[in-house]
C-alpha positions in Angstrom: 81.9 70.7 87.4 84.8 69.1 85.7 88.4 70.5 85.9 88.3 70.8 82.2 85.4 73.3 82.4 87.0 75.4 85.1 90.3 75.5 83.2 88.5 76.6 80.0 86.7 79.4 81.8 89.9 80.7 83.4 91.7 80.4 80.0 89.0 82.3 78.2 88.8 85.2 80.7 92.5 85.5 81.3 93.9 85.0 77.8 93.4 88.7 76.7 95.1 90.0 79.8 98.2 87.8 79.4 98.4 88.5 75.6 98.4 92.2 76.4 101.3 91.7 78.8 103.4 89.7 76.3 102.8 86.2 77.6 102.7 83.2 75.3 99.7 81.0 74.6 98.8 79.1 77.8 99.7 75.4 78.2 97.3 73.0 79.9 99.0 70.1 81.7 97.4 67.0 83.2 94.0 68.7 83.0 94.6 70.7 86.1 97.5 73.1 85.4 97.0 76.2 83.2 100.3 78.0 82.7 101.3 81.2 80.9 105.0 82.0 80.3 106.9 85.0 79.2 110.5 84.8 78.1 112.6 87.8 79.4 116.2 88.4 78.6 117.7 86.4 81.5 114.7 84.7 83.0 111.2 83.3 82.4 108.2 84.6 84.2 105.3 82.1 84.6 101.8 82.4 86.1 100.0 79.1 86.9 96.4 78.2 87.9 96.5 74.8 89.6 93.2 73.0 90.3 92.9 70.8 93.3 93.8 67.2 93.1 90.4 66.2 94.5 87.4 66.0 92.2 84.6 68.5 92.3 82.3 67.8 95.3 78.5 68.4 95.0 78.4 70.1 98.5 81.7 72.1 98.7 82.7 72.3 95.0 86.4 72.5 94.3 89.2 75.0 94.3 92.3 76.3 92.6 95.4 78.3 93.5 97.4 80.8 91.6 101.2 81.1 91.6 103.9 83.2 90.0 107.4 81.8 89.4 110.6 83.2 88.0 113.0 80.8 86.4 116.5 80.9 85.1 118.0 77.9 83.2 114.9 75.9 84.0 115.4 76.4 87.8 112.8 78.2 89.9 114.6 81.1 91.6 111.5 82.8 93.0 107.9 81.7 93.7 104.9 83.5 95.2 101.3 82.7 95.7 98.4 85.1 95.6 98.7 86.3 99.3 102.4 87.0 98.8 101.8 89.8 96.3 98.3 90.9 97.2 97.7 94.1 99.1 95.2 94.3 102.0 92.4 95.8 99.8 92.7 92.8 97.4 92.7 90.4 100.4 89.6 92.0 101.7 87.9 91.7 98.3 89.0 88.0 98.0 87.6 87.4 101.5 84.3 88.8 100.5 84.2 86.9 97.2 85.3 83.7 98.9 82.6 84.0 101.6 79.9 84.5 98.9 81.0 81.1 97.4 81.3 79.4 100.8 77.7 80.6 101.7 76.4 78.3 99.0 78.2 75.2 100.5 76.2 72.5 102.3 77.3 69.9 104.9 75.7 66.6 103.7 73.8 64.3 106.0 75.0 60.8 106.6 72.3 59.7 104.2 73.3 62.1 101.4 76.9 61.2 101.8 76.2 57.5 101.8 74.1 57.8 98.7 76.9 59.7 96.9 79.7 57.3 97.8 77.6 54.2 97.4 78.5 52.9 100.9 76.4 53.2 104.1 78.4 55.5 106.4 77.9 54.7 110.1 79.9 57.4 111.7 79.7 61.0 110.3 83.0 61.8 111.9 84.4 59.9 109.0 83.6 62.8 106.6 82.1 65.6 108.7 85.4 67.5 109.5 86.2 68.1 105.9 82.8 69.7 105.2 82.7 71.7 108.4 86.2 73.1 107.7 85.2 74.0 104.1 82.1 75.8 105.3 84.0 78.2 107.6 84.0 81.8 106.5 87.4 83.5 106.0 89.1 86.8 106.6 92.5 87.1 105.0 95.1 89.4 106.6 98.3 90.7 105.0 100.3 90.1 108.1 99.5 86.4 108.2 100.9 83.9 105.9 98.0 82.5 103.9 97.8 80.0 101.1 94.6 81.1 99.4 92.7 78.6 97.3 89.9 80.1 95.3 86.8 78.1 96.0 84.0 77.4 93.5 80.8 75.4 93.5 79.3 76.6 90.2 80.4 77.8 86.8 79.6 81.4 87.8 81.9 81.2 90.8 84.8 80.3 88.4 83.8 83.3 86.2 83.7 85.5 89.3 87.3 84.5 90.1 88.4 84.9 86.5 87.1 88.4 86.4 88.8 89.3 89.6 92.1 87.8 88.5 91.9 89.6 85.1 91.8 92.9 87.0 94.6 91.9 89.4 97.2 90.3 87.1 98.9 93.3 85.6 99.6 95.0 88.9 100.5 91.7 90.6 103.1 91.0 87.9 105.1 94.1 88.8 104.7 93.4 92.6 105.9 89.8 92.0 109.0 91.1 90.1 109.9 93.2 93.2 108.9 90.5 95.7 111.9 89.2 97.7 110.1 86.6 100.0 
């Protein structure tokens, strides 16, 4: 799945929510940033979906992160990622959704990996750690600092995240505005 496809799915699902909250039409930058902005009296509020710098992988997919920022005079004065403004119930739901995506992941054999990269891999330690880490199930806790990246392997995984974020955004906006972290 190309970044362009993931961005389009997120944009299509989240656009009505952001429009209802008074945000401007989103901007797509470098094919991996999708940003909505809302001009307030003395500041600008922005919500950004950033796709991973690494291309989609056939065994562990890809991922994106979401971030709120508040800016004054083009300077960021406050920034928060998902876990900073999520409550424990939302973290539990994200853990469950994330684990349903991770359950689809696959650790490639040396042969599969060699065929994909076009070079015969002799030592699976060369690539195995990345795949083993990606296949670990998660349990996010509010009391622990987490940088949560939303994982996806297939189109329906991105749609799943977009539907979740569409429900989450309006309450998260007010929590972000009162966030002091």
